Each structure stands twice: as structure tokens, then as C-alpha cells.
C-alpha positions, 0 to 999 in steps of 0.5 A: 507460463513456463515454472522458471518465471517463477524465480524471476519474479520471485527475485524482483518481489524481495526487492520490493519487499525488504528486510526486517522491518517493525514500522509502528504504523504496519498492523503486520507486525514484525516482517522479513522478507515480506513475511509477517510474524502471523505468517511465520508462525503459520507456514514456518515456526509455530511458536516464531518471535520477532526476533526469529522473524528477524533472523529467519532465514530467506530460504524460509521466505522462499519455500512460503512464497512457492508453496503458498502463494505461487503454487496456490494461485497456479502462476505456472499455468497462467500467461507471462506477465500475468503470472508476476502481476498475479502473484505480486498482488496475492503476496501483498495484499492476499491471495484471495483478493488477488484471485478475486480480481483476476476472475473480475476482470476475466468477466467471472463471478468473484463470489469465489476467489478460486484460481480453477481450471475454467479461470486458467482457460479464460487467461489463454483467451485473452491478450495478457497486457491488457489483463496486466493492466486492468489487474494493476489499476484495480490494485492500486485502487484497492490501495488508494481507498485505505486509510493508511494511504496517506503512510505507505501510499507513495511506496505502495503507488511505486510498487504497483508501476513497476509491476505493470511495466515489468508485467507487460514487458513479460507479457510481450516477450521482453525482458523487464529491467532489472529492479531496484531496492525498495526505499523503505521498509514494507508496510502491512495492511490488514484488511478482512477478505470474504470468501477466501480461496483454499488452504492458503488464504492466509487466514482470510486476510488481506495484507496489503504492503509495499515500500514506503517513506513516511514523509510530510507531502507537499499537500500538507506542507502546503495546507500547513503553510496556509493554515500559519499564515490564516492564523497569523493574519487572525492574531494581527486582526485581533491585535488591531481591533483590540488597540482601535478599540483601546483607542475609542475608549480612551478618546471618550473617556478623556472627552467625558472629562472635559466635558464635566469639567467644563472644558468642553 
């Protein structure tokens, strides 16, 4: 794909990543434009602090994304749509995982995650739309398996769905609908990566991030209501049983007294 597609892909990605965040459930810690403190130290400023991340210029984030993600995964050489799907996956889940998934959907060995010339050639022989759908399906399945999916799952799911729709449009030569801003700041989930690819493997970790609202799901609310109702029912039963037993004991006591007094 032509190099200019990078700008369109990055514009959408920055919309999803949002601005500065330091979510308590986010193991990535301080993050701005999707760039974590660890990445800021690795690729931008060796002694960067949380305050540095907060004030980091967007130009620094753009430079990191271009050199350490887009170029590292050879996205300029991938088909339209596939380039964006792989790029966004790599940013959020690590280029190691994105590379492995790309190879897997191409039915190539995924013992390495390198996007080689053979991988590039294989993508040109496959339907781009099918590749986009397969990549996004694997991505969502991976996210759903993470322990913090209940926290960030809503935003992650929305993001993957948005990437799939836009990437399919690109693959079909259509202009995708304008990207919308993320609901809230992004979250990062750090997962070890085996056999990371190249110098831009981001320390052999996966950062699976997306915008997500930290809310209680409808299912959780329903579960709480049911639990409360059951608890109330048990309490009512215990009170009834206590009163019933007390009444029985009182009746027995009265009968005993009447009998002992010769009144029975």
C-alpha cells in the first residue's frame, strides 16, 4: 500500500488512544497518545517521568508510531486495509503478537513474528477483506481471554469492531467513515510474548489497549439484584422459622404448666 495510508491510519489510531491517562487497573501506568511510560523511556526520553509523559508532544508519539510500529511491520508493503488492521493491532497488543497473527491467518509458521518478504508476498495472493476479518477475529478472541476484560472489554470490543469496519472499507477501495473519539482513556494489558520480532518488539511484551468505560455490566447488576432477593428470602425464612419454633416452645411450656397444676 502507498505510504500515505499511514496518515489515515494514524489519525484513526490517535482518536482511539486518546490523551493522558493513568488508570488504576492499567498495568501500563502513565500513558499519553497510547505511548506508555516504558515506551517513552525506550524510544523518546531515557529518564522520562509521568509528568514528561503527560506533557509529551504529539509529534513524539507520531515519530514512535512511524518508526517502531508502522515501519517495523512493513505496513507500507501490505495491502490496503490489512496495513491498518495490522498496525492498530501492533500498537495495542505489541508487534510481536500482531506479526504472529498475520502469519497465522496466512497459514505460515508463527514460531516467529517477523513480517518477512515471504509474508508480504503471501498477503498479495489473498483476499484483503478476508485477511482483515480473520485478524480482527483473532484479536478480539485474545482480548476476551484477558483477566481485565471485564474492566476494559466494552471499549476493546468497540475498537476492534471499528477497526474491522474501516479496514474492510479500505480493502474495498472505499473511504471509511470518519473516526470518532474514544469513550474514555485507554487501558494497557501487559502479557509476555514468545519469540518477539525485530528491534521494535517493545521489550517482548504485549500492550492490549483501548478506550473503555469502567462500568458495571447489565449482567453484573442483574446478578446483584438476584443475590439480594435470595438473601432477603433466606432472611424472611429464618425469621419465620425462629418465630414458629418460639411459638411451639411457648405452647409446650404452657401445656406442661397446666398439666403440673392439674388443669390439663
